[in-house]
C-alpha positions in Angstrom: 226.5 74.4 -104.3 223.8 76.6 -101.9 224.6 79.6 -100.9 222.7 82.0 -98.2 224.0 84.9 -96.8 225.1 85.1 -93.0 226.0 88.6 -92.4 227.3 91.4 -93.7 229.7 93.6 -92.1 231.1 97.2 -92.9 233.9 99.8 -91.9 234.0 102.8 -93.7 234.3 101.8 -97.7 234.9 98.0 -96.5 232.2 95.5 -96.3 232.0 91.6 -96.2 229.6 89.6 -97.3 229.8 86.0 -95.3 228.6 82.8 -97.4 227.0 79.8 -95.3 225.2 76.7 -96.2 221.6 77.2 -96.2 221.6 75.0 -92.5 224.2 78.4 -91.6 227.3 75.7 -91.3 230.3 76.9 -92.8 231.6 75.6 -96.0 234.7 73.4 -95.9 237.4 75.4 -96.6 238.6 72.9 -99.6 235.5 74.0 -101.3 236.5 77.9 -101.5 233.4 78.9 -102.4 234.7 82.7 -101.4 237.1 82.5 -104.1 234.5 81.1 -106.5 232.5 83.7 -106.1 235.0 86.7 -106.3 236.3 84.6 -109.6 232.6 84.8 -111.1 232.5 88.6 -110.2 235.5 89.3 -112.6 233.1 88.3 -115.4 231.6 91.5 -114.3 234.5 94.1 -114.2 234.8 93.6 -110.5 237.5 92.7 -108.5 236.7 91.7 -105.0 238.6 89.4 -102.9 238.1 86.4 -100.7 238.8 85.5 -97.0 237.5 81.9 -97.0 233.6 82.5 -97.3 233.5 85.9 -97.0 233.4 88.4 -100.0 235.6 91.5 -99.6 234.7 94.6 -101.5 237.4 97.3 -101.0 236.9 100.5 -103.4 239.0 103.4 -103.2 238.2 106.4 -101.0 237.8 108.2 -104.9 235.1 105.7 -106.0 232.3 107.5 -107.7 228.9 106.6 -107.3 228.8 105.4 -110.7 231.7 103.3 -109.9 229.8 102.2 -106.7 226.7 101.6 -108.4 228.6 99.7 -111.1 230.0 97.5 -108.1 226.4 97.2 -106.4 225.2 95.9 -110.2 228.3 93.1 -110.8 227.8 91.6 -107.1 224.1 91.1 -107.6 224.8 89.5 -111.0 227.2 87.6 -110.0 224.7 86.1 -107.3 222.0 86.0 -109.3 224.0 83.7 -111.7 224.6 81.5 -109.7 222.3 78.9 -108.7 220.6 78.1 -105.1 222.5 81.6 -103.7 219.7 83.4 -101.5 219.8 87.1 -102.1 217.7 88.1 -99.6 217.7 89.8 -96.6 221.3 88.3 -94.3 220.5 86.7 -91.0 221.5 88.0 -87.8 
């Protein structure tokens, strides 16, 4: 599957990364792309949650900077390990 970042939203410590097809279209819900990415992140020790094709990161308020760094590194490895994922700037 080819992915691209559609947008990211943040509220406090909660962040959502919305994934779309390279043409900007949503994925068919049966493909469960968000779930696949969240499962792949577990290999790197990161628990995230999918909401359709949005990967949600919700670290606890007591999270240290080192733990946040680990979470972002795990997401980077997850996206990089899946062919076709565009890790460039999100589109507006």
